[in-house]
Wavefront OBJ file of the C-alpha trace (Angstrom):
o trace
v 69.223 -3.932 189.020
v 69.724 -4.834 192.657
v 66.856 -5.493 195.062
v 67.333 -2.185 196.948
v 67.293 -0.292 193.653
v 64.090 -2.053 192.580
v 62.480 -1.262 195.941
v 63.527 2.389 195.710
v 62.167 2.666 192.162
v 58.881 1.071 193.218
v 58.507 3.558 196.076
v 59.322 6.385 193.676
v 56.623 5.285 191.215
v 54.093 4.926 194.034
v 54.937 8.390 195.346
v 54.540 9.923 191.883
v 51.225 8.121 191.369
v 49.988 9.327 194.746
v 51.073 12.884 193.955
v 49.203 12.743 190.636
v 46.063 11.562 192.447
v 46.349 14.376 194.986
v 46.862 16.966 192.246
v 43.950 15.561 190.266
v 41.684 15.694 193.311
v 42.881 19.226 194.046
v 42.095 20.401 190.517
v 38.688 18.704 190.613
v 37.945 20.297 193.986
v 38.942 23.721 192.683
v 36.711 23.298 189.627
v 33.774 22.326 191.838
v 34.316 25.393 194.035
v 34.536 27.669 190.985
v 31.381 26.135 189.519
v 29.523 26.661 192.801
v 30.705 30.268 192.990
v 29.623 30.836 189.403
v 26.172 29.443 190.173
v 25.938 31.584 193.316
v 26.939 34.733 191.419
v 24.602 34.152 188.479
v 21.578 33.267 190.616
v 21.747 36.225 192.992
v 18.302 37.781 193.516
v 17.618 40.642 191.141
v 15.923 43.920 192.122
v 12.240 44.231 191.313
v 11.106 46.962 188.953
v 7.598 47.249 190.418
v 6.755 48.349 193.935
v 6.045 45.394 196.207
v 2.854 44.561 198.034
v 2.489 46.021 201.494
v 4.012 44.407 204.587
v 3.755 45.463 208.212
v 7.401 46.431 208.475
v 10.691 46.795 206.631
v 13.987 45.567 208.074
v 17.282 46.940 206.758
v 20.564 45.501 208.080
v 23.370 48.042 207.903
v 26.165 47.468 205.436
v 25.695 50.103 202.763
v 23.802 53.335 202.187
v 22.057 51.882 199.143
v 20.128 49.488 201.396
v 18.872 52.250 203.682
v 18.021 54.567 200.794
v 16.035 51.799 199.116
v 14.270 50.992 202.371
v 13.301 54.645 202.784
v 12.047 54.750 199.214
v 9.810 51.756 199.898
v 8.655 53.182 203.219
v 7.873 56.561 201.661
v 5.893 54.846 198.897
v 3.661 53.123 201.454
v 5.129 49.616 201.239
v 5.096 49.398 205.062
v 4.145 51.434 208.099
v 7.544 51.388 209.819
v 11.162 50.450 209.158
v 13.902 49.058 211.383
v 17.556 49.772 210.620
v 19.499 47.202 212.569
v 23.145 47.134 213.633
v 23.907 50.851 213.370
v 26.391 50.821 216.267
v 26.271 52.067 219.844
v 27.457 55.601 219.048
v 25.073 56.285 216.159
v 21.858 58.218 216.782
v 19.004 58.832 214.374
v 20.171 62.416 213.966
v 23.712 61.346 213.078
v 22.421 58.701 210.676
v 20.078 61.157 208.977
v 22.961 63.587 208.477
v 25.216 60.901 207.008
v 22.500 59.769 204.603
v 21.939 63.315 203.245
v 18.209 62.707 202.961
v 15.802 64.700 200.853
v 13.139 66.685 202.707
v 10.454 64.066 202.009
v 12.653 61.176 203.057
v 13.821 63.064 206.153
v 10.227 63.462 207.275
v 9.598 59.755 206.699
v 12.828 58.884 208.494
v 11.930 61.019 211.517
v 8.432 59.672 211.988
v 8.609 56.056 210.952
v 12.117 54.628 211.386
v 13.471 52.763 214.405
v 17.131 51.864 214.895
v 18.820 48.941 216.628
v 22.281 49.471 218.118
v 22.931 45.956 219.411
v 23.240 43.643 216.394
v 26.767 42.817 215.270
v 26.059 40.251 212.555
v 23.264 38.783 210.455
v 22.019 36.527 213.236
v 21.945 39.561 215.525
v 19.979 41.449 212.872
v 17.392 38.672 212.851
v 17.132 38.684 216.657
v 16.653 42.455 216.663
v 13.987 42.130 213.979
v 12.157 39.508 216.046
v 12.105 41.727 219.151
v 10.975 44.708 217.088
v 8.277 42.791 215.208
v 6.840 41.315 218.395
v 6.851 44.707 220.131
v 5.057 46.256 217.144
v 2.813 43.204 216.670
v 3.981 42.836 213.071
v 3.477 39.515 211.314
v 4.856 40.337 207.849
v 8.300 41.784 207.163
v 10.271 42.738 204.087
v 14.025 42.230 204.383
v 15.889 44.897 202.394
v 19.542 44.045 201.895
v 22.268 43.567 199.288
v 21.534 40.844 196.755
v 24.672 38.874 197.658
v 23.689 39.002 201.357
v 20.011 38.137 200.883
v 20.288 34.305 200.598
v 22.068 34.006 203.947
v 20.077 36.783 205.609
v 16.766 35.257 204.536
v 17.935 31.890 205.880
v 18.811 33.378 209.280
v 15.605 35.427 209.467
v 13.400 32.482 208.516
v 15.067 30.361 211.188
v 14.644 32.916 213.989
v 11.244 34.223 212.888
v 9.381 31.023 211.941
v 5.983 32.536 212.772
v 6.505 35.655 210.668
v 6.315 35.941 206.914
v 9.651 37.331 205.724
v 9.987 38.463 202.110
v 13.299 39.490 200.588
v 13.947 42.679 198.624
v 17.399 42.664 196.993
v 19.512 45.749 196.437
v 22.417 45.551 193.989
v 25.498 47.483 195.186
v 26.786 49.772 192.417
v 30.310 48.319 192.539
v 29.307 44.637 192.497
v 30.390 42.935 189.243
v 28.389 39.729 189.650
v 28.165 38.827 185.966
v 31.940 38.883 185.390
v 32.958 38.411 189.001
v 36.104 36.402 188.172
v 37.702 39.465 186.504
v 37.044 41.766 189.464
v 39.163 40.931 192.516
v 37.076 42.857 195.120
v 33.983 40.996 193.899
v 35.851 37.674 193.998
v 36.748 38.276 197.645
v 33.252 39.435 198.538
v 31.394 36.557 196.871
v 33.835 33.919 198.122
v 33.496 35.127 201.698
v 29.710 35.446 201.475
v 29.271 32.044 199.840
v 31.334 30.424 202.601
v 29.174 32.137 205.234
v 26.034 31.023 203.414
v 27.190 27.396 203.333
v 28.032 27.539 207.043
v 24.581 28.963 207.833
v 22.997 26.292 205.640
v 24.809 23.536 207.536
v 23.588 24.971 210.837
v 19.954 25.132 209.717
l 1 2 3 4 5 6 7 8 9 10 11 12 13 14 15 16 17 18 19 20 21 22 23 24 25 26 27 28 29 30 31 32 33 34 35 36 37 38 39 40 41 42 43 44 45 46 47 48 49 50 51 52 53 54 55 56 57 58 59 60 61 62 63 64 65 66 67 68 69 70 71 72 73 74 75 76 77 78 79 80 81 82 83 84 85 86 87 88 89 90 91 92 93 94 95 96 97 98 99 100 101 102 103 104 105 106 107 108 109 110 111 112 113 114 115 116 117 118 119 120 121 122 123 124 125 126 127 128 129 130 131 132 133 134 135 136 137 138 139 140 141 142 143 144 145 146 147 148 149 150 151 152 153 154 155 156 157 158 159 160 161 162 163 164 165 166 167 168 169 170 171 172 173 174 175 176 177 178 179 180 181 182 183 184 185 186 187 188 189 190 191 192 193 194 195 196 197 198 199 200 201 202 203 204 205 206 207
């Protein structure tokens, strides 16, 4: 074998070895990501079966009717004196929201008297800022954050950061179409949890 052939073969072996290392690292990285997602999915907060202790206010970020309905249920049961629904959008009034929610008579009365809405917030950090303004205006010191269970870890992180002098307690709501236990077989849940976990990690890095 000539010297050029030996050199070419050596480069070829090195390239193959390097490719194997890259593939091995890629597989290991993928396994780590999948393991982290599995842990995130299996440790999502679970809804409580008993009514919670009383707080001054309830805060419900928009993102699903189940959150608002659960917040109204808690408010109607006496778990707080008022509730803030944050991030409803500039064109949404209380009347429009009440119509969309198709509230029962009891819940409609509670909604009319004891619910405030925020039209400014566009994201979770904005929800926390709106909650801070609302809590200070109402002189509330304890809040219960009512949101989807997959959203609660990040939301609680953002709220705790922006409301350090308020006690914020989470109250998870499980969306009916969330397949957290077998998330890897359900593509919409895979997308949702992957996106939310990435946002949570980013928020964690910023804290």
